[in-house]
C-alpha positions as CSV (number, residue, x, y, z in Angstrom):
1,X,-45.7,146.0,121.7
2,X,-46.4,148.4,118.9
3,X,-43.7,150.3,117.2
4,X,-44.1,153.9,116.0
5,X,-43.5,155.0,112.4
6,X,-40.5,156.9,113.7
7,X,-38.9,153.7,114.9
8,X,-39.2,152.2,111.4
9,X,-37.6,155.1,109.7
10,X,-34.2,154.6,108.0
11,X,-31.5,155.5,110.5
12,X,-29.5,158.7,109.8
13,X,-26.1,158.4,108.3
14,X,-23.4,157.9,110.8
15,X,-21.5,161.1,111.0
16,X,-18.3,159.3,111.5
17,X,-18.8,157.5,108.1
18,X,-18.5,160.7,106.1
19,X,-16.9,163.6,107.8
20,X,-17.2,166.0,104.8
21,X,-20.9,165.3,104.4
22,X,-21.5,165.8,108.1
23,X,-19.6,169.1,108.1
24,X,-21.5,170.2,105.1
25,X,-24.9,169.4,106.9
26,X,-23.8,171.4,109.9
27,X,-23.6,174.7,108.0
28,X,-26.7,176.9,107.7
29,X,-28.8,176.5,104.5
30,X,-27.7,179.8,102.9
31,X,-24.0,178.8,103.5
32,X,-24.6,175.4,101.9
33,X,-26.1,177.0,98.8
34,X,-23.2,179.4,98.5
35,X,-20.7,176.5,98.5
36,X,-22.5,175.0,95.5
37,X,-22.0,178.1,93.4
38,X,-18.7,177.0,91.8
39,X,-20.1,173.7,90.7
40,X,-23.2,175.4,89.3
41,X,-21.0,177.9,87.4
42,X,-18.9,175.1,86.0
43,X,-22.0,173.3,84.6
44,X,-23.2,176.5,83.0
45,X,-19.8,177.2,81.5
46,X,-19.7,173.7,79.9
47,X,-23.3,174.1,78.5
48,X,-22.5,177.5,77.1
49,X,-19.2,176.2,75.6
50,X,-21.0,173.4,73.8
51,X,-23.7,175.8,72.5
52,X,-21.1,178.3,71.3
53,X,-19.1,175.6,69.5
54,X,-22.1,174.5,67.6
55,X,-23.3,178.0,66.7
56,X,-20.2,180.1,66.5
57,X,-18.4,179.6,63.2
58,X,-14.9,181.0,64.2
59,X,-14.8,178.7,67.2
60,X,-15.9,175.7,65.1
61,X,-13.4,176.6,62.4
62,X,-10.5,176.3,64.9
63,X,-11.9,173.1,66.2
64,X,-12.2,171.6,62.8
65,X,-8.7,172.7,61.7
66,X,-7.2,171.2,64.8
67,X,-9.1,167.9,64.2
68,X,-8.1,167.8,60.5
69,X,-4.5,168.8,60.6
70,X,-3.3,167.8,64.1
71,X,-5.1,165.0,65.9
72,X,-7.6,163.3,63.7
73,X,-6.9,159.7,62.8
74,X,-10.0,159.6,60.6
75,X,-9.3,159.1,56.9
76,X,-12.5,159.4,55.0
77,X,-14.6,162.5,54.9
78,X,-17.8,160.6,55.8
79,X,-16.2,159.2,59.0
80,X,-14.9,162.7,59.9
81,X,-18.3,164.3,59.5
82,X,-20.0,161.6,61.6
83,X,-17.4,161.7,64.4
84,X,-17.5,165.5,64.8
85,X,-21.1,166.2,64.0
86,X,-20.3,168.5,61.1
87,X,-22.5,168.8,58.1
88,X,-21.2,168.7,54.5
89,X,-22.1,172.4,54.1
90,X,-20.2,173.3,57.2
91,X,-17.1,171.4,56.0
92,X,-17.1,173.2,52.6
93,X,-17.4,176.5,54.4
94,X,-14.9,175.9,57.1
95,X,-12.2,173.9,55.2
96,X,-12.4,174.8,51.5
97,X,-10.4,172.8,49.0
98,X,-6.7,173.8,48.8
99,X,-6.1,176.7,46.4
100,X,-4.1,175.9,43.3
101,X,-0.6,177.3,43.4
102,X,0.5,176.4,39.9
103,X,-0.5,179.1,37.3
104,X,-1.4,176.9,34.3
105,X,-4.7,175.5,33.2
106,X,-3.6,172.0,33.8
107,X,-4.7,168.8,35.5
108,X,-3.3,165.3,36.5
109,X,-5.3,162.7,34.6
110,X,-5.8,159.1,35.7
111,X,-7.9,156.5,33.8
112,X,-8.6,154.0,36.5
113,X,-11.1,151.4,37.8
114,X,-12.4,151.1,41.4
115,X,-10.6,147.9,42.0
116,X,-7.3,149.7,41.3
117,X,-7.7,152.0,44.3
118,X,-4.6,150.9,46.1
119,X,-2.4,151.3,43.0
120,X,-4.0,154.7,42.4
121,X,-3.2,155.8,45.9
122,X,0.4,154.6,45.5
123,X,0.8,156.7,42.4
124,X,-0.9,159.7,43.9
125,X,1.2,159.6,47.0
126,X,4.4,159.6,45.0
127,X,3.2,162.3,42.6
128,X,2.1,164.5,45.5
129,X,5.4,164.1,47.4
130,X,7.6,164.5,44.4
131,X,5.7,167.3,42.5
132,X,2.2,168.3,43.2
133,X,2.3,169.3,46.9
134,X,4.3,172.3,45.6
135,X,1.7,173.3,43.0
136,X,-1.6,171.7,44.0
137,X,-2.9,171.0,40.5
138,X,-6.3,169.3,40.3
139,X,-6.8,165.6,39.7
140,X,-9.2,164.3,37.1
141,X,-10.2,160.6,37.4
142,X,-12.0,158.8,34.5
143,X,-13.7,155.4,34.7
144,X,-16.1,153.4,32.5
145,X,-18.1,152.6,35.6
146,X,-19.3,155.0,38.4
147,X,-16.7,155.6,41.1
148,X,-17.4,154.1,44.5
149,X,-17.7,156.2,47.6
150,X,-14.5,154.7,49.0
151,X,-12.6,155.5,45.8
152,X,-13.8,159.1,46.0
153,X,-13.1,159.5,49.7
154,X,-9.6,158.1,49.7
155,X,-8.4,159.8,46.5
156,X,-9.8,163.2,47.5
157,X,-8.1,162.7,50.9
158,X,-4.7,162.0,49.2
159,X,-4.9,164.9,46.7
160,X,-3.5,168.3,47.6
161,X,-5.7,170.0,45.0
162,X,-9.2,169.6,43.9
163,X,-10.5,166.3,42.5
164,X,-13.1,165.5,39.8
165,X,-14.6,162.1,38.9
166,X,-15.9,161.5,35.4
167,X,-17.9,158.6,33.8
168,X,-16.9,157.6,30.3
169,X,-19.5,157.7,27.6
170,X,-20.6,154.1,26.7
171,X,-20.3,154.9,23.0
172,X,-16.6,155.5,23.6
173,X,-16.0,152.3,25.5
174,X,-17.8,149.8,23.2
175,X,-17.5,148.2,19.8
176,X,-18.5,150.7,17.0
177,X,-21.3,149.6,14.8
178,X,-19.1,149.1,11.7
179,X,-16.9,146.5,13.5
180,X,-17.2,142.9,12.4
181,X,-17.4,141.1,15.8
182,X,-16.8,137.7,14.4
183,X,-13.6,138.9,12.7
184,X,-12.5,140.5,16.0
185,X,-13.0,137.3,17.9
186,X,-11.1,135.2,15.3
187,X,-8.2,137.7,15.2
188,X,-8.0,137.7,19.0
189,X,-7.8,133.9,19.1
190,X,-4.9,134.0,16.6
191,X,-3.1,136.6,18.6
192,X,-3.6,134.6,21.8
193,X,-2.1,131.6,20.2
194,X,1.0,133.7,19.5
195,X,1.2,134.8,23.1
196,X,0.8,138.4,22.3
197,X,0.4,140.5,25.5
198,X,-3.2,141.6,26.1
199,X,-4.2,139.7,23.0
200,X,-7.4,138.3,24.6
201,X,-8.4,141.5,26.4
202,X,-11.3,143.5,25.0
203,X,-11.1,146.0,27.8
204,X,-7.5,146.7,26.9
205,X,-8.6,147.5,23.3
206,X,-11.3,149.9,24.6
207,X,-8.7,151.6,26.8
208,X,-6.3,152.1,23.9
209,X,-9.0,153.5,21.7
210,X,-10.3,155.8,24.5
211,X,-6.8,157.1,25.2
212,X,-6.2,157.6,21.5
213,X,-9.4,159.5,20.6
214,X,-11.7,160.4,23.5
215,X,-10.1,161.2,26.8
216,X,-9.4,164.8,25.8
217,X,-13.0,165.3,24.8
218,X,-14.4,164.5,28.3
219,X,-16.3,167.6,29.7
220,X,-14.2,167.6,32.8
221,X,-11.1,168.5,30.7
222,X,-12.8,171.2,28.7
223,X,-11.3,174.1,30.6
224,X,-7.7,172.7,30.7
225,X,-4.9,173.2,28.2
226,X,-2.3,170.8,29.7
227,X,-2.4,167.4,31.4
228,X,0.0,165.0,33.0
229,X,-1.0,161.4,32.5
230,X,-0.6,159.3,35.7
231,X,-1.1,155.5,35.7
232,X,-2.1,153.4,38.7
233,X,0.9,151.6,40.3
234,X,3.8,153.8,38.9
235,X,6.7,155.3,40.8
236,X,8.4,158.7,40.6
237,X,12.0,158.7,41.8
238,X,13.0,162.4,41.7
239,X,11.8,165.6,43.2
240,X,10.4,167.9,40.4
241,X,10.9,171.4,41.8
242,X,9.7,173.4,38.9
243,X,6.3,173.7,37.2
244,X,6.4,171.3,34.3
245,X,3.3,172.8,32.7
246,X,4.8,176.3,32.8
247,X,8.0,174.9,31.3
248,X,6.1,173.4,28.4
249,X,4.3,176.6,27.7
250,X,7.2,178.9,28.1
251,X,9.5,176.8,25.9
252,X,6.8,176.3,23.2
253,X,6.7,172.5,23.7
254,X,3.6,170.4,22.9
255,X,4.5,166.8,24.0
256,X,6.8,165.5,26.7
257,X,7.9,161.9,27.4
258,X,10.3,160.0,29.6
259,X,10.9,156.6,27.9
260,X,10.8,155.4,24.4
261,X,10.9,151.8,23.0
262,X,9.8,149.5,20.2
263,X,6.3,148.4,19.7
264,X,5.3,144.7,19.0
265,X,4.8,144.5,15.2
266,X,2.0,141.9,15.4
267,X,-0.2,144.5,17.3
268,X,0.1,147.2,14.6
269,X,0.8,145.4,11.4
270,X,-1.3,147.8,9.2
271,X,-0.9,151.0,11.3
272,X,2.1,152.4,9.3
273,X,0.5,151.8,5.9
274,X,-2.7,153.4,7.2
275,X,-0.7,156.4,8.4
276,X,1.0,156.8,5.1
277,X,-2.3,156.7,3.3
278,X,-3.7,159.3,5.6
279,X,-0.8,161.7,4.8
280,X,-1.3,161.2,1.1
281,X,-4.9,162.4,1.4
282,X,-4.1,165.1,4.0
283,X,-0.6,166.4,3.0
284,X,-1.3,169.8,4.7
285,X,-0.9,168.2,8.1
286,X,2.7,167.0,7.5
287,X,5.1,169.3,9.3
288,X,8.5,170.2,8.0
289,X,11.5,169.2,10.1
290,X,9.3,166.5,11.6
291,X,10.5,163.3,13.3
292,X,10.3,161.0,10.3
293,X,14.0,160.2,10.8
294,X,13.1,158.9,14.3
295,X,10.5,156.5,12.9
296,X,12.3,155.4,9.7
297,X,16.0,154.5,9.8
298,X,18.3,156.6,7.7
299,X,15.5,158.8,6.4
300,X,15.8,162.6,6.5
301,X,12.9,164.6,8.1
302,X,10.3,165.9,5.8
303,X,11.2,169.1,4.0
304,X,8.8,172.0,3.1
305,X,6.6,171.1,0.2
306,X,6.8,167.3,0.6
307,X,3.4,165.6,0.6
308,X,3.9,162.1,1.7
309,X,6.1,159.8,3.9
310,X,8.0,156.8,2.8
311,X,10.2,154.1,4.3
312,X,9.7,151.2,6.7
313,X,8.6,152.0,10.2
314,X,11.2,150.9,12.8
315,X,8.4,150.6,15.5
316,X,9.9,153.3,17.8
317,X,7.4,155.2,19.9
318,X,7.1,157.3,23.0
319,X,5.8,155.3,25.9
320,X,2.5,157.1,26.6
321,X,1.8,155.9,30.1
322,X,3.9,159.0,31.0
323,X,2.8,162.0,29.0
324,X,2.9,165.8,29.8
325,X,1.2,167.3,26.8
326,X,-1.1,169.9,25.3
327,X,-4.7,169.0,25.1
328,X,-5.1,171.5,22.3
329,X,-3.0,169.4,20.1
330,X,-5.4,166.4,20.4
331,X,-8.2,168.8,19.8
332,X,-6.7,170.1,16.6
333,X,-8.2,169.3,13.2
334,X,-5.2,167.4,12.2
335,X,-5.3,164.9,15.0
336,X,-9.1,164.6,15.0
337,X,-9.1,163.7,11.3
338,X,-6.2,161.3,11.9
339,X,-8.0,159.5,14.7
340,X,-11.3,159.4,12.9
341,X,-9.6,157.8,9.9
342,X,-7.8,155.2,11.9
343,X,-11.0,154.4,13.9
344,X,-12.9,153.8,10.7
345,X,-10.4,151.1,9.8
346,X,-11.1,149.1,12.9
347,X,-7.4,148.4,13.8
348,X,-8.0,149.0,17.5
349,X,-10.0,145.7,17.5
350,X,-8.9,143.7,14.5
351,X,-5.3,144.1,15.6
352,X,-4.5,145.7,18.9
353,X,-3.4,149.3,18.0
354,X,-2.0,151.0,21.1
355,X,-2.4,154.7,21.9
356,X,1.4,155.0,22.3
357,X,2.3,154.5,18.7
358,X,-0.7,156.5,17.5
359,X,0.2,159.4,19.8
360,X,3.8,159.1,18.8
361,X,3.2,159.1,15.0
362,X,0.8,162.0,15.3
363,X,3.2,164.3,17.3
364,X,6.2,163.1,15.3
365,X,4.7,163.8,11.9
366,X,2.4,166.8,12.6
367,X,4.9,168.8,14.7
368,X,8.5,169.9,14.2
369,X,10.7,167.9,16.5
370,X,11.6,171.0,18.5
371,X,8.1,170.9,20.1
372,X,8.8,167.5,21.6
373,X,10.6,167.3,24.9
374,X,12.4,164.5,26.7
375,X,12.1,164.9,30.5
376,X,15.6,163.6,31.2
377,X,15.5,164.9,34.8
378,X,12.5,162.7,35.8
379,X,13.0,159.3,37.3
380,X,10.1,157.0,36.6
381,X,9.0,153.4,36.8
382,X,6.1,151.6,35.0
383,X,6.5,147.9,35.4
384,X,8.5,146.3,34.0
385,X,10.8,149.2,33.0
386,X,12.5,152.0,35.0
387,X,14.6,155.0,34.2
388,X,16.9,156.8,36.6
389,X,18.7,160.1,35.8
390,X,22.4,159.3,35.6
391,X,24.0,162.6,36.6
392,X,25.8,162.5,40.0
393,X,24.3,165.8,41.3
394,X,20.7,164.5,41.2
395,X,21.7,161.7,43.6
396,X,24.2,163.5,45.9
397,X,21.7,166.3,46.4
398,X,19.0,163.8,47.4
399,X,16.7,165.0,44.6
400,X,16.6,161.4,43.2
401,X,16.5,158.1,44.9
402,X,16.8,155.2,42.5
403,X,19.3,152.6,41.2
404,X,21.3,154.0,38.3
405,X,22.0,150.4,37.3
406,X,18.3,149.6,36.9
407,X,18.1,151.8,33.9
408,X,16.1,151.4,30.6
409,X,17.6,154.3,28.6
410,X,20.5,152.3,27.3
411,X,18.7,149.0,27.1
412,X,18.8,147.3,23.7
413,X,15.0,147.7,23.5
414,X,15.1,151.4,24.1
415,X,14.8,154.0,21.3
416,X,16.0,156.9,23.4
417,X,19.5,157.0,22.0
418,X,18.0,157.3,18.6
419,X,15.9,160.2,19.8
420,X,18.9,162.0,21.2
421,X,20.6,161.6,17.8
422,X,17.7,163.0,15.7
423,X,16.9,165.7,18.2
424,X,20.5,167.0,18.1
425,X,21.6,165.8,21.5
426,X,25.1,164.4,21.5
427,X,24.8,163.4,25.1
428,X,21.3,162.9,26.6
429,X,20.4,163.3,30.2
430,X,20.1,159.6,30.6
431,X,23.7,158.6,29.6
432,X,25.4,156.9,32.4
433,X,27.8,159.0,34.4
434,X,28.7,156.6,37.3
435,X,31.0,157.6,40.1
């Protein structure tokens, strides 16, 4: 018996299986269409909202600000852009770099390599928390190799101010043509046999030479007058609530330091004699009331009209891994001539001249000591040494958090008590005043 097409059709849905659907089908067609209006309106609203978000700048700005400052877990700029579909141009227009609050032409400078990223971030975090978040001074990073994308992304994310990344000129990070390479290698082996720190490191010698005579010439620093040298992996123990660069300018200071110590004689055996010879040929650079009495025991500072320095260097110097100083001083003719003379002698490579004694001798001899400032209120650690302000108020107020027992100022290897004496400070900011 044949079966009609109608008999083979799919059965209608059982009304009892879906009461809502059945009730919906029972209404007239116009009524059913009317019931769909809210759903259609919702779809149109969502589409319009998405279109407005992508085309309307104020709406996008609010969205981006919320994502950046409140809810986003994304750390790198690249990931942020990809996640939210925002172009680099949009980001620059929507979230411009933080405006500088400090009024001086100053920057925080870090000579660093890509592999030191974690240590760089550690130093930046402490510097931002203790000082720079209040002033938003820019950061300048220098490297003898191109910075990686990760380094740039993470450090720019950590900074409260603008960031710049500079490549060091190869001529400033290589052996000069006049250097006898065989002599360098022979001397390095001798120093290694004596267990001199960094004796076998050529990169360390390049770093000392660069910090002595070239960092301040980098084009990225051309518009600045002041800098704060920040090393990777250091710590800052105290809040600094005032603008240190403004303080230096307002009080006519040129060079600021935190710790002072003795240098290893074997690394600078000819530096003092070379410096004395330079002064003999350039007596015009020798300042009166200089710091010769800091460098030579029981020796008065130079008086007006004197044209040379005498005595035996006691090896005291300002530890230059912390410096707040004037870039114009390094750019001066006196310092440029001094560095050029020392560089011609090859002591950076034949020995292991450090930038710390060279900077110290220059500011100590070419400037009156009144232009040199000890930042006794700053707590600082560069392994293996620390200094912690000893006054009670800095700790009771919560401004400082450090152990006053772990303190280098009155260590037997410290030259700071000598500086307090020659600078006319009977009691320095670092003298212990324990509860």
